C-alpha positions, 0 to 999 in steps of 0.5 A: 911661927913657922912659915906657911908653905901653902901660900908660896905654892905654884898654881895650880899645885900638885900633892901625893895623896896620902895612902895607907900601906903605899906612901911610906917614906920609902916610896915618897923618897923614890917618887922624889927621884922620879919627879917630885910633887909640890907637896908630900903627905904621910899615911894616916896615923891614929892620934890615940895610937901616937898616945899609946903603948903602940906609939913606937910602931906607928912612928914608922909612918911618921918618918920623912927625909929632908928631900921630902919637904914640904911634908904634911902629917895626916891624922885621924881620931875622934878626941880633940884633947889627943889631937892638941897633943899630937899637934905639938909633937908633930910640930917638934918632929919638924913637919910643915903642916898637918892634915885632919882626916875627915874622909876616910870610909874604912869601917874600923875608923869610922867606928872610933867616930873618926874619918868620914863619920865626922861629917855626921857630927860637925860640932865635934869635927870643929872642936877637933879643928881647933884643938889641932890649931891650938896644939900645932903652935903656928903650923898650917892646919888642913882638913881632907874630906867628902862631898857628905856622908850618904848624900851631897850636903857639901853646902852645909858640911863644907860651910861648917868646916870653912868657919874654923882657921884651917889654911887649906881644904881638901875635897875628895869630890864623892860622898862617903856612900858613893866611895869611888864607885861613881865619877868625881863630882867636878862639875860642883868644884867651882861652887866649892872654890867660891866658898872656900876663897870667900872664906879665905881658904886654899882649896884642893880637888881630889878624885879622878885626876889622871896626870898633870895634864889633867890636873891643870885642865880641871884647875883651869875649868874650876879655879881650884888651887891645887890637885891631890892625885892618889890612884893615878900613881898606880899607873905611873910612878913618874906621874909628877915628872914635868920633863919625861913620861914613864913610857920614856923610861927604858925597860931595864931602868924601870925594872932596876928601879924596881929592884932598888925599891924593894930592896930599900923597903925591906931594908928601911921598913923591915917591920912591914909585910913584904906582901905590900911591896906587890902592889907596886909590881904591876905598875913597874911592868905596865906596858912592857912586852911579854910581862905576863910571866914576869908579873906572875913570878913577882907575885910569888917572890918573897924578898928582894933577891927573888925579885932581882933574879926574875928582873935578870931572867926577864931582861935577857929575854927582851 
């Protein structure tokens, strides 16, 4: 049986949240260099897709490097038998753990009976968890979910999940209906922590965590074991670094890091649309002097050479 890394993490520990078309293998490697979180997650991947003719195209989302351990593969779907098969495959690939997405509000995911729609089907959710654990062959299994579907129903919903043999429960502290339109309900976390700990589970909070300091504060206030940060990374790529902040990184180093990111993205992930890189440009240029024209030019870039040229031009003027 593979060692359960969750029990060896510091308290509180920090996780970079899985985000589609963001937390790919290249991005995770650069985050490792800038300040590694305690746990990495892959982008979420369909179990149905991994057992289809489109498998090869999806395997790119399951790439990882030796630097990225412990790494958890996040999967979604609605067929327990497919979770069982894929869980065994993920173990063979060398993942440290598996996470089942039961919180994604994307309509195309929900139409499959997956993601947040499982909140409305606790019986199927338990069957999926049990099948995943059986297939995982000793790998720890986690579930990431929300506080409810249309209303706060965490007492009933989370109680169902906590009856299973998962190791870790990750809770995005909003309902599916609330999306990210309201503040995360951190006031409910102490009760959820008590529920999870009584069931012998590790519990992680997610939602509106700005940075490490904010995460530590929320952990102290609620007793949560770990903190998952997603959108916070869009304002600070050095978010997990305990020694240096993004503001302390020189303009030249930050922009050269952006060029490196762009180059590696194209080299390592040639099948992905270059436009996906552009969501990162704002982070790299955030707070830089007279960066409006640079950002506008970067939005028109089509390749790494374009990005490098605009960076060189900008650095000559600062």
